[in-house]
C-alpha positions as CSV (number, residue, x, y, z in Angstrom):
1,M,146.1,138.5,169.0
2,K,148.9,137.8,167.5
3,R,147.5,135.1,165.0
4,R,144.5,137.6,164.2
5,I,147.1,140.3,163.1
6,I,148.9,137.6,160.9
7,A,145.6,136.5,159.3
8,L,144.9,140.3,159.0
9,I,148.2,141.2,157.1
10,I,147.7,138.0,154.8
11,G,144.1,139.3,154.1
12,V,145.4,142.7,152.8
13,E,147.8,141.1,150.8
14,V,145.5,138.6,148.9
15,M,143.2,141.6,148.5
16,G,145.8,143.7,147.1
17,K,146.9,140.9,144.4
18,G,143.4,140.2,143.7
19,D,143.4,143.4,141.6
20,R,146.2,142.2,139.2
21,N,144.8,140.4,136.1
22,F,147.0,138.1,134.1
23,Y,145.8,137.3,130.4
24,C,146.9,135.0,127.8
25,G,147.8,137.0,124.7
26,E,147.3,133.8,122.4
27,C,143.8,133.0,123.2
28,G,142.6,135.7,126.1
29,A,142.4,133.4,129.4
30,R,142.4,135.3,132.7
31,Y,144.3,134.0,135.6
32,P,144.9,135.4,139.0
33,K,148.7,134.8,139.0
34,W,151.7,134.7,136.3
35,L,151.9,131.1,135.0
36,G,154.6,130.2,132.4
37,K,152.2,127.9,130.3
38,C,148.5,128.6,129.6
39,E,146.2,126.0,130.8
40,D,143.6,126.8,127.8
41,C,145.8,126.7,124.8
42,G,148.9,125.0,125.7
43,Q,151.2,127.9,124.5
44,W,154.4,128.9,126.7
45,N,155.3,132.6,128.1
46,T,152.2,134.1,126.5
47,I,150.7,135.0,129.8
48,T,151.4,138.8,130.9
49,E,150.0,141.1,133.4
50,N,147.2,143.5,132.4
51,I,147.9,146.8,134.3
52,P,144.8,148.7,135.3
53,F,144.5,152.4,134.2
54,G,143.7,155.2,136.2
55,E,140.4,155.6,138.4
56,K,138.7,157.7,136.3
57,S,139.2,158.2,132.6
58,K,139.6,161.4,131.1
59,F,137.1,161.0,128.7
60,S,134.5,160.2,131.3
61,D,132.4,163.0,130.3
62,A,132.3,162.5,126.8
63,H,129.0,161.2,125.0
64,L,128.6,158.7,122.1
65,N,127.6,160.2,118.8
66,L,124.8,157.7,117.6
67,Q,123.0,157.2,114.6
68,N,120.6,154.9,113.1
69,L,121.0,152.0,110.2
70,A,119.3,154.4,107.6
71,A,122.4,156.8,107.5
72,P,123.9,156.6,104.3
73,P,127.5,154.9,104.3
74,E,130.8,157.0,103.7
75,K,132.2,156.0,100.2
76,L,135.3,154.2,100.8
77,D,138.7,155.9,99.5
78,R,140.2,153.6,97.3
79,K,143.6,153.6,95.7
80,L,144.7,151.4,92.9
81,S,148.3,150.3,93.0
82,D,148.1,149.0,89.4
83,V,149.0,145.2,90.3
84,G,145.8,143.9,89.3
85,E,146.0,140.6,91.5
86,F,147.0,142.7,94.3
87,D,143.9,145.3,94.0
88,R,141.3,142.4,93.5
89,V,142.5,140.3,96.7
90,L,142.1,143.7,98.8
91,G,138.4,144.0,97.1
92,G,139.1,146.1,94.4
93,G,141.9,148.7,95.7
94,I,143.8,150.1,98.7
95,V,141.7,151.7,101.2
96,A,143.1,154.9,102.8
97,G,143.9,154.2,106.8
98,S,143.7,150.9,106.6
99,V,146.2,148.4,108.0
100,A,146.7,145.3,106.3
101,L,149.1,142.0,107.7
102,V,150.9,139.9,105.0
103,G,152.4,136.6,106.2
104,G,154.2,133.8,104.6
105,D,156.8,131.5,104.6
106,P,160.4,132.9,104.8
107,G,161.8,133.4,101.2
108,I,158.3,133.3,99.6
109,G,158.8,136.7,98.3
110,K,156.7,139.0,100.9
111,S,159.4,141.9,100.9
112,T,159.4,141.3,97.3
113,L,155.7,141.9,96.7
114,L,155.3,145.1,99.0
115,L,158.4,146.9,97.5
116,Q,156.5,146.4,94.0
117,I,153.6,147.7,95.6
118,S,155.4,150.5,96.8
119,V,156.9,151.3,93.7
120,A,154.1,151.1,92.0
121,L,152.2,153.4,94.4
122,S,155.0,156.0,94.6
123,Q,154.3,157.3,91.1
124,D,151.3,159.1,92.6
125,Y,151.5,158.9,96.3
126,S,154.2,159.4,99.2
127,C,155.6,156.1,100.2
128,V,158.0,154.9,102.9
129,Y,159.4,151.4,103.4
130,V,160.8,150.8,106.7
131,S,162.9,147.4,107.0
132,G,163.9,146.2,110.7
133,E,165.6,142.8,109.1
134,E,167.6,144.1,105.8
135,S,170.2,146.6,105.5
136,A,169.5,149.5,103.1
137,E,172.0,148.1,100.9
138,Q,170.2,144.8,100.5
139,I,166.8,146.5,99.7
140,C,168.7,148.6,96.8
141,M,169.9,145.8,95.4
142,R,166.6,144.2,95.3
143,A,164.9,147.5,94.1
144,A,167.9,146.9,91.2
145,R,166.9,143.7,90.2
146,L,163.1,144.6,89.7
147,G,164.3,147.9,87.9
148,A,163.0,150.3,90.2
149,S,166.2,152.3,91.7
150,D,164.7,155.6,90.4
151,A,161.3,155.3,92.2
152,G,160.2,157.6,94.6
153,V,160.3,155.3,97.7
154,Q,161.8,156.5,100.7
155,L,163.7,154.1,102.6
156,A,164.8,153.6,106.3
157,C,165.7,151.1,108.4
158,E,164.9,151.3,112.4
159,T,163.1,149.0,114.8
160,D,162.0,151.5,117.4
161,V,158.6,152.2,116.4
162,D,158.6,155.5,118.2
163,V,161.2,156.6,116.3
164,I,159.3,155.8,113.4
165,L,156.0,157.2,113.9
166,N,157.9,160.6,115.3
167,S,159.8,160.9,112.1
168,L,156.6,160.3,110.1
169,G,153.7,162.8,109.3
170,S,150.5,163.0,108.4
171,D,151.6,163.6,104.7
172,V,152.8,160.0,103.9
173,D,150.2,158.2,102.0
174,F,151.8,154.4,102.5
175,L,153.4,152.9,105.0
176,V,155.6,149.4,104.7
177,V,156.8,147.9,107.9
178,D,159.2,144.8,107.7
179,S,158.4,143.4,109.7
180,I,156.1,143.6,113.2
181,Q,158.2,141.1,114.9
182,T,161.3,143.0,114.6
183,L,159.9,146.2,116.1
184,Q,160.1,147.4,120.0
185,S,158.8,149.8,121.8
186,L,161.1,151.2,124.9
187,S,157.9,151.5,127.2
188,V,157.4,147.7,126.9
189,E,160.0,145.8,129.0
190,A,160.4,143.0,126.7
191,I,162.8,141.6,123.6
192,P,161.3,142.4,120.0
193,G,159.0,139.8,118.9
194,T,157.3,139.0,122.0
195,V,153.6,139.0,122.8
196,S,153.8,142.3,124.5
197,Q,156.1,144.2,122.1
198,V,154.4,142.8,119.0
199,R,151.0,144.0,120.7
200,A,152.0,147.4,121.8
201,C,153.9,148.0,118.3
202,A,150.8,147.2,116.5
203,Y,148.5,149.2,118.6
204,K,150.7,152.3,118.1
205,L,150.8,151.7,114.2
206,I,147.1,151.1,114.0
207,N,146.5,154.4,116.1
208,F,148.8,156.2,113.6
209,A,146.8,154.9,110.6
210,K,143.6,155.7,111.6
211,T,144.4,159.3,112.9
212,T,146.4,160.2,109.8
213,G,144.7,158.4,107.2
214,T,148.2,156.5,106.2
215,T,147.6,153.4,104.7
216,V,150.0,150.8,106.6
217,F,151.1,147.4,105.6
218,L,153.0,145.0,108.1
219,I,154.9,141.7,107.1
220,G,154.3,139.0,109.8
221,H,156.9,135.9,110.4
222,V,154.9,132.6,110.6
223,T,155.3,129.6,112.8
224,K,155.8,126.1,111.5
225,D,152.3,125.6,111.4
226,G,151.9,128.1,109.1
227,A,150.0,130.6,111.3
228,I,151.3,134.3,111.9
229,A,153.7,134.5,114.5
230,G,152.9,136.4,117.6
231,P,149.4,136.9,119.5
232,K,146.3,135.8,117.9
233,I,145.0,139.0,119.1
234,L,147.1,140.9,116.2
235,E,145.1,139.2,113.5
236,H,142.1,140.9,115.2
237,M,143.3,144.3,115.4
238,V,144.2,144.8,111.7
239,D,141.6,145.1,108.9
240,T,143.0,142.9,106.4
241,V,145.0,139.8,106.9
242,L,146.7,138.2,103.7
243,Y,148.6,134.9,103.3
244,F,151.2,134.8,100.7
245,E,151.9,130.8,99.8
246,G,153.5,129.0,96.9
247,E,155.7,125.6,96.5
248,R,159.3,125.8,97.1
249,G,159.9,124.2,93.4
250,S,157.3,126.3,92.1
251,S,157.7,129.7,90.5
252,Y,154.0,130.3,90.8
253,R,152.7,132.0,94.4
254,I,149.3,132.7,95.7
255,L,148.1,135.9,97.8
256,R,145.1,134.5,99.7
257,T,142.6,136.7,102.0
258,V,141.9,135.4,105.3
259,K,140.4,138.5,106.6
260,N,138.8,141.9,105.1
261,R,136.9,144.3,106.7
262,Y,136.6,146.3,103.2
263,G,135.7,143.3,100.7
264,P,135.5,139.4,100.6
265,C,137.4,137.4,102.5
266,D,137.9,134.3,100.1
267,E,139.7,136.2,97.6
268,L,142.6,134.7,95.5
269,G,145.3,136.4,93.3
270,I,148.0,134.5,91.6
271,F,151.8,135.6,90.7
272,E,154.3,134.1,88.9
273,M,158.1,134.6,90.4
274,Q,160.5,136.1,87.3
275,P,163.9,137.4,87.6
276,T,162.4,141.0,87.2
277,G,160.0,140.3,90.1
278,L,156.4,139.1,90.4
279,V,153.8,139.4,87.3
280,G,150.1,138.9,87.9
281,V,148.9,135.8,86.4
282,T,145.3,137.1,84.7
283,N,144.1,133.8,83.2
284,P,144.8,131.4,86.3
285,S,142.8,128.4,84.6
286,V,145.2,128.4,81.6
287,L,148.0,128.0,84.3
288,F,146.9,124.8,86.2
289,L,145.9,122.8,82.9
290,T,148.8,123.7,80.7
291,Q,150.4,120.6,81.5
292,R,147.9,118.2,81.4
293,D,147.8,114.7,79.6
294,G,144.5,113.3,78.7
295,G,145.4,109.9,78.2
296,V,146.0,109.1,81.7
297,P,143.6,107.2,84.2
298,G,142.9,109.2,87.5
299,S,142.6,112.6,86.0
300,V,139.5,115.1,85.9
301,V,138.9,119.0,85.5
302,F,137.4,120.7,88.1
303,P,135.7,124.1,87.8
304,G,135.9,126.0,91.2
305,I,135.3,129.3,92.4
306,E,137.9,131.1,94.4
307,G,136.7,134.8,95.5
308,T,134.8,136.2,92.5
309,R,136.3,134.2,89.5
310,P,136.1,130.4,88.7
311,I,139.3,128.8,88.1
312,L,139.8,125.7,86.5
313,V,142.1,122.7,88.3
314,E,143.0,119.4,87.6
315,V,142.1,116.7,90.4
316,Q,144.7,113.8,90.5
317,A,144.2,110.6,91.9
318,L,146.7,107.5,92.2
319,A,145.1,104.0,93.6
320,S,148.3,101.7,94.0
321,K,148.6,98.2,95.6
322,S,149.3,98.3,99.1
323,Y,151.9,96.1,101.1
324,F,150.9,97.3,104.6
325,A,148.2,96.6,106.8
326,S,147.1,99.8,107.1
327,P,146.9,101.5,103.6
328,R,148.2,104.9,103.1
329,R,146.1,108.3,102.3
330,T,147.8,111.1,101.4
331,V,146.2,114.4,100.0
332,V,147.9,117.7,98.6
333,G,145.7,120.8,98.3
334,W,142.4,119.2,99.6
335,D,141.0,118.0,102.9
336,I,142.1,114.7,104.0
337,N,138.7,114.4,105.8
338,R,137.2,114.7,102.9
339,L,138.7,112.1,101.0
340,F,138.0,109.8,104.1
341,T,134.4,110.8,103.7
342,I,134.3,110.1,99.8
343,L,136.2,106.8,100.2
344,A,133.8,105.5,103.0
345,V,130.5,106.4,100.4
346,I,132.3,104.9,97.4
347,E,132.7,101.5,99.4
348,S,129.4,101.5,101.3
349,K,127.2,102.7,98.6
350,C,128.8,101.4,95.4
351,K,130.4,98.3,96.8
352,I,134.1,99.5,95.5
353,S,136.5,98.7,97.8
354,F,140.0,100.6,98.3
355,S,141.0,98.7,101.6
356,D,143.9,97.0,99.6
357,R,145.1,100.2,98.1
358,D,147.3,103.0,98.9
359,V,145.1,106.1,97.8
360,Y,146.9,109.6,96.6
361,L,144.8,112.6,95.8
362,S,146.6,115.8,94.5
363,I,145.2,119.2,93.3
364,A,147.8,120.0,90.2
365,G,149.5,123.5,90.2
366,G,149.8,123.8,94.3
367,L,146.2,125.3,94.5
368,K,144.5,124.5,97.7
369,I,140.8,123.7,97.3
370,S,138.2,123.8,100.3
371,E,134.8,124.2,98.7
372,P,132.9,120.7,99.0
373,A,131.8,121.2,95.2
374,C,135.1,119.3,94.5
375,D,133.7,116.1,96.1
376,L,132.3,114.9,92.5
377,A,135.5,115.6,90.8
378,A,137.3,113.7,93.7
379,A,135.4,110.7,93.7
380,I,135.4,110.2,89.5
381,S,139.2,110.7,89.6
382,L,139.4,107.8,92.4
383,L,137.1,105.6,90.4
384,S,139.0,106.3,87.4
385,A,142.3,105.5,89.1
386,R,140.7,102.3,90.6
387,S,139.2,101.1,87.6
388,G,141.9,102.2,84.8
389,K,139.2,103.8,82.8
390,V,140.4,107.1,81.2
391,I,138.2,109.9,81.6
392,S,138.2,112.4,78.4
393,S,140.1,115.4,78.7
394,E,137.2,117.5,77.4
395,T,135.2,116.5,80.4
396,C,134.9,118.4,83.8
397,A,132.9,117.5,87.0
398,F,131.6,119.4,90.1
399,G,129.1,118.7,92.6
400,E,129.0,118.0,96.6
401,I,128.3,114.3,97.7
402,G,126.2,113.5,100.6
403,L,126.6,110.7,102.7
404,T,124.1,108.5,101.4
405,G,125.9,108.6,97.9
406,E,123.6,111.4,96.9
407,I,124.8,114.4,94.4
408,R,124.1,117.8,95.7
409,S,123.7,121.1,93.7
410,V,126.5,123.9,94.6
411,S,126.3,127.5,93.8
412,R,127.2,129.6,90.8
413,C,126.9,126.6,88.4
414,S,126.4,129.0,85.3
415,E,129.9,130.7,86.1
416,R,131.4,127.1,86.3
417,L,129.8,126.6,83.0
418,K,131.2,129.5,81.2
419,E,134.5,129.0,82.2
420,A,134.7,125.5,81.3
421,E,133.1,126.4,77.7
422,K,135.8,129.5,77.5
423,L,138.8,127.0,77.7
424,G,137.7,124.4,75.0
425,L,136.0,121.6,77.3
426,K,133.0,119.7,75.9
427,K,131.5,118.0,78.5
428,V,130.3,118.7,82.3
429,I,129.2,116.4,84.7
430,L,126.8,118.2,87.4
431,P,124.0,117.6,90.0
432,G,120.8,117.1,88.7
433,S,119.1,119.9,90.9
434,S,121.5,122.3,89.5
435,N,120.2,125.8,88.5
436,F,122.0,127.1,85.4
437,S,121.6,129.3,82.1
438,K,120.2,126.9,79.4
439,D,122.2,128.8,76.8
440,S,125.5,127.3,77.0
441,A,126.7,125.0,74.3
442,I,128.5,122.8,76.6
443,E,127.0,119.0,76.5
444,I,125.5,118.7,80.3
445,Q,125.1,115.5,81.8
446,A,123.4,115.4,85.0
447,V,123.8,112.9,87.7
448,D,121.8,112.5,91.1
449,T,123.8,109.3,92.9
450,L,127.2,107.9,92.6
451,M,125.7,104.8,90.8
452,H,124.5,107.0,88.3
453,V,128.0,108.3,87.8
454,I,129.5,104.9,87.3
455,E,126.9,103.8,85.1
456,L,127.2,106.9,82.9
457,L,131.2,106.7,82.7
458,G,130.7,102.7,82.1
459,I,133.6,102.1,84.9
460,E,134.4,98.6,85.7
461,Y,136.9,98.0,88.8
462,R,139.5,95.4,88.9
């Protein structure tokens, strides 16, 4: 009898604990009890308890308002900031009531960018800038450097999200929060920056934006891997995710769209950091080709597509004698796996070996290229560097390379040709199966295989 009572008590306790669910804030994995490390994604201190709500929702008697797909969509209310590159990245302007998350390395210029946007918008709209990291004096010094001390931006320094929202009314058009990792809610027992605090504060800010129509910009820290710090669900909650990138030694910055519910998610904005702030670069092709030397082997121009516009960049390659058992392979601005594939195809189909060479490939200017259309330009630059053959500075190339050595067509050929012709290029090497407008004055050389490319350029390797 005593054993039965003990077993019954244990069973009741187990049943009670079974109602408690624990979730990983990084990957969403579910556990019956708390763990220090998530077994699915390997992250530490990301598992929190999901406390169930009441037994019956107060909205249980509500009904859905259904409509068919033929219903006319509502027109988006977009506002222009007069910063053309910023409006371009957002898809043509800022959508009222949206929430955007801006991430980037420390010191890259996130606060400067959003302060400039706030100053530009304050001419016609009500703007509030809330900082949880810097003092009011520091922000005023930055505004003085930008020449915006007389702007109508309202400034506050606060970390309690409830105080911030209780102080703001529905008449605020734009709210900038710098940064989301510094905010805290007293209803959550955790320090600022933890998974539970970031998620709770973001939820309150998003709910405020949707109910009042205020556009909210959140600045987010990034980890050492380059991802936005905090739970991954934060990027799913917001409407737009932007990354602000740039090389430390360069004055140019790139604003890249990763997610956008109101526009394209692959758009690109380019800025130049000057003493008076960030200035948009309207013609990036000129920027990436200004310091090009046409008399050096291993260099070729690639007409790429970033978002809605073509951009000309220079692909540089270097193949030097290797003194190691395993030659080095280094890539800047391109996928290193694509480099491995291109080298394997060249060696297999063209019988040109790089096994005794250290190979370095770089996209000049700090731009990152992800489209496969860069394969042909990369292959030509590698062959030029290996053979010492100089490619004319007036030549560009684009096309995807298959594993059998064939050159495949890519999209938007006509736009690439127009951009190349606009910047004074005379010749383009492209796939033979490409579809493009015939009225272009630029000389077109169509190729079908890598061997055809080698014969066309007269490349001989040593």
